TIRO-2110 file (N, C-alpha, C; in Angstrom, 1 decimal):
// TIRO-2110
46.0, 87.5, 200.1, N, 1, A
45.7, 86.2, 201.6, CA, 1, A
45.9, 85.1, 200.6, C, 1, A
46.5, 84.0, 201.1, N, 2, A
46.6, 82.7, 200.6, CA, 2, A
44.9, 81.9, 201.0, C, 2, A
45.0, 81.2, 200.3, N, 3, A
43.3, 80.3, 200.2, CA, 3, A
43.2, 79.8, 201.9, C, 3, A
44.2, 79.0, 202.5, N, 4, A
43.9, 78.8, 203.8, CA, 4, A
43.3, 79.8, 205.0, C, 4, A
44.3, 81.0, 204.9, N, 5, A
43.8, 82.3, 205.3, CA, 5, A
42.8, 82.7, 205.3, C, 5, A
42.0, 82.3, 203.8, N, 6, A
40.8, 83.2, 203.6, CA, 6, A
39.6, 82.0, 204.2, C, 6, A
40.0, 80.8, 204.3, N, 7, A
38.9, 79.6, 204.9, CA, 7, A
39.2, 80.1, 206.6, C, 7, A
40.4, 80.3, 207.0, N, 8, A
40.4, 80.3, 208.4, CA, 8, A
39.9, 81.4, 209.1, C, 8, A
39.7, 82.8, 208.1, N, 9, A
39.1, 83.6, 208.4, CA, 9, A
37.5, 83.5, 208.5, C, 9, A
37.2, 83.2, 207.1, N, 10, A
36.2, 82.7, 206.9, CA, 10, A
35.0, 82.0, 208.1, C, 10, A
35.5, 81.3, 209.1, N, 11, A
35.4, 79.9, 210.0, CA, 11, A
34.9, 81.0, 211.4, C, 11, A
36.4, 81.9, 211.2, N, 12, A
36.1, 82.6, 212.7, CA, 12, A
35.0, 83.4, 212.2, C, 12, A
34.3, 84.0, 211.3, N, 13, A
33.2, 84.8, 211.1, CA, 13, A
32.3, 84.0, 211.5, C, 13, A
31.5, 83.0, 211.2, N, 14, A
30.8, 81.8, 210.9, CA, 14, A
31.0, 81.5, 212.8, C, 14, A
32.1, 80.9, 213.4, N, 15, A
31.7, 81.3, 215.0, CA, 15, A
31.6, 82.4, 215.6, C, 15, A
32.1, 83.6, 215.3, N, 16, A
31.8, 85.0, 215.8, CA, 16, A
29.8, 85.2, 215.2, C, 16, A
29.6, 85.0, 214.4, N, 17, A
28.2, 85.6, 214.1, CA, 17, A
27.6, 84.4, 214.7, C, 17, A
27.7, 83.5, 214.9, N, 18, A
26.8, 82.3, 216.2, CA, 18, A
26.7, 82.7, 217.2, C, 18, A
28.1, 82.8, 217.6, N, 19, A
27.9, 83.5, 219.0, CA, 19, A
27.2, 85.0, 219.2, C, 19, A
27.3, 85.8, 218.6, N, 20, A
26.6, 86.9, 218.5, CA, 20, A
24.9, 87.3, 218.4, C, 20, A
24.5, 86.0, 217.5, N, 21, A
23.2, 85.6, 217.5, CA, 21, A
22.6, 85.2, 218.6, C, 21, A
23.6, 84.2, 219.2, N, 22, A
22.8, 83.2, 220.6, CA, 22, A
23.0, 84.4, 221.6, C, 22, A
23.8, 85.6, 221.7, N, 23, A
23.8, 86.0, 222.7, CA, 23, A
23.0, 87.3, 222.7, C, 23, A
22.6, 87.6, 221.0, N, 24, A
21.2, 88.7, 221.3, CA, 24, A
19.8, 88.2, 221.1, C, 24, A
19.4, 86.4, 220.9, N, 25, A
18.5, 85.9, 221.4, CA, 25, A
18.3, 85.6, 222.7, C, 25, A
19.3, 85.4, 223.6, N, 26, A
19.4, 85.7, 224.9, CA, 26, A
19.8, 84.1, 225.5, C, 26, A
20.2, 83.3, 224.9, N, 27, A
20.7, 81.9, 225.3, CA, 27, A
22.4, 81.8, 225.8, C, 27, A
23.2, 83.0, 225.1, N, 28, A
24.5, 82.8, 226.4, CA, 28, A
24.5, 83.9, 227.1, C, 28, A
23.8, 84.3, 228.1, N, 29, A
24.0, 85.4, 229.0, CA, 29, A
25.7, 85.2, 229.7, C, 29, A
26.3, 87.0, 230.3, N, 30, A
26.8, 87.6, 230.8, CA, 30, A
27.3, 88.1, 230.1, C, 30, A
26.9, 89.1, 228.9, N, 31, A
27.5, 90.2, 228.4, CA, 31, A
26.2, 90.5, 228.1, C, 31, A
27.3, 92.4, 228.1, N, 32, A
25.9, 93.3, 227.9, CA, 32, A
25.1, 93.3, 226.2, C, 32, A
25.8, 92.1, 225.6, N, 33, A
24.8, 91.9, 224.3, CA, 33, A
24.1, 90.8, 224.7, C, 33, A
23.5, 90.3, 225.8, N, 34, A
22.8, 89.5, 226.1, CA, 34, A
21.2, 89.9, 225.5, C, 34, A
20.1, 89.6, 225.2, N, 35, A
19.0, 90.0, 224.8, CA, 35, A
18.5, 91.3, 224.3, C, 35, A
20.4, 91.4, 223.5, N, 36, A
19.5, 92.8, 222.2, CA, 36, A
19.5, 92.5, 221.0, C, 36, A
18.6, 92.7, 220.7, N, 37, A
18.0, 92.2, 219.4, CA, 37, A
18.8, 92.8, 218.0, C, 37, A
19.5, 93.7, 218.2, N, 38, A
20.9, 94.2, 217.1, CA, 38, A
21.6, 93.3, 216.9, C, 38, A
22.0, 92.7, 217.9, N, 39, A
23.1, 91.2, 217.6, CA, 39, A
22.3, 89.9, 217.3, C, 39, A
20.9, 89.9, 217.8, N, 40, A
20.3, 89.1, 216.8, CA, 40, A
20.7, 88.9, 215.3, C, 40, A
20.5, 90.1, 214.5, N, 41, A
20.4, 90.3, 213.4, CA, 41, A
21.4, 90.7, 213.1, C, 41, A
23.0, 91.0, 213.6, N, 42, A
23.5, 91.2, 213.0, CA, 42, A
25.1, 89.8, 213.0, C, 42, A
24.3, 88.9, 213.7, N, 43, A
24.8, 87.3, 213.8, CA, 43, A
24.8, 87.4, 212.8, C, 43, A
23.6, 86.9, 212.4, N, 44, A
23.5, 85.4, 211.0, CA, 44, A
24.2, 86.9, 209.7, C, 44, A
24.1, 87.7, 209.6, N, 45, A
25.0, 88.5, 208.3, CA, 45, A
26.7, 88.1, 208.6, C, 45, A
27.1, 88.2, 209.5, N, 46, A
28.2, 88.3, 210.2, CA, 46, A
28.2, 86.3, 209.7, C, 46, A
27.6, 85.6, 210.0, N, 47, A
28.1, 84.2, 209.5, CA, 47, A
27.8, 84.1, 208.1, C, 47, A
27.1, 85.0, 207.5, N, 48, A
26.7, 84.6, 206.1, CA, 48, A
28.0, 85.3, 204.9, C, 48, A
28.7, 85.9, 205.9, N, 49, A
29.9, 86.8, 205.4, CA, 49, A
30.9, 85.5, 205.2, C, 49, A
31.3, 85.1, 206.3, N, 50, A
32.2, 83.7, 206.8, CA, 50, A
31.8, 83.0, 205.4, C, 50, A
30.7, 82.5, 205.7, N, 51, A
30.1, 81.3, 204.6, CA, 51, A
30.4, 81.5, 203.2, C, 51, A
30.5, 83.2, 203.3, N, 52, A
30.6, 83.6, 201.2, CA, 52, A
32.2, 83.4, 201.0, C, 52, A
33.0, 83.8, 202.5, N, 53, A
34.3, 83.6, 201.9, CA, 53, A
35.1, 82.3, 201.5, C, 53, A
34.6, 81.4, 202.9, N, 54, A
34.5, 80.0, 202.6, CA, 54, A
34.5, 79.8, 201.2, C, 54, A
33.2, 79.3, 200.8, N, 55, A
32.5, 79.0, 199.0, CA, 55, A
33.8, 79.7, 198.4, C, 55, A
33.6, 80.9, 198.3, N, 56, A
34.5, 81.7, 197.1, CA, 56, A
36.2, 81.1, 197.6, C, 56, A
36.3, 80.9, 198.1, N, 57, A
38.0, 80.4, 198.8, CA, 57, A
38.1, 78.8, 198.2, C, 57, A
37.1, 78.1, 198.4, N, 58, A
37.6, 76.9, 197.5, CA, 58, A
36.6, 76.6, 196.7, C, 58, A
36.2, 77.5, 195.8, N, 59, A
35.8, 77.7, 194.3, CA, 59, A
37.2, 76.5, 193.5, C, 59, A
36.9, 76.2, 192.3, N, 60, A
37.6, 75.4, 191.4, CA, 60, A
37.3, 76.9, 190.3, C, 60, A
38.7, 77.4, 190.0, N, 61, A
38.4, 78.1, 188.9, CA, 61, A
39.2, 77.2, 187.1, C, 61, A
38.3, 77.5, 186.7, N, 62, A
38.2, 76.8, 185.3, CA, 62, A
39.0, 77.6, 184.4, C, 62, A
40.1, 77.2, 183.4, N, 63, A
40.5, 77.9, 182.2, CA, 63, A
39.6, 78.3, 181.0, C, 63, A
39.9, 79.0, 180.8, N, 64, A
39.0, 80.0, 179.5, CA, 64, A
39.6, 79.2, 178.3, C, 64, A
END
């Protein structure tokens, strides 16, 4: 997978995690996920995975 694709996937995971969190906390209404505590827990985990993916993608590798 290319570096740009990993960064794009990481950004999408961060946005999805944010939406899950806001729905779980009840700030985004209109879905069955609204107000369900499980989504308020799953959301930050998904966002963290996205952040780690981006961080690992932009790291520069130093030759040994």
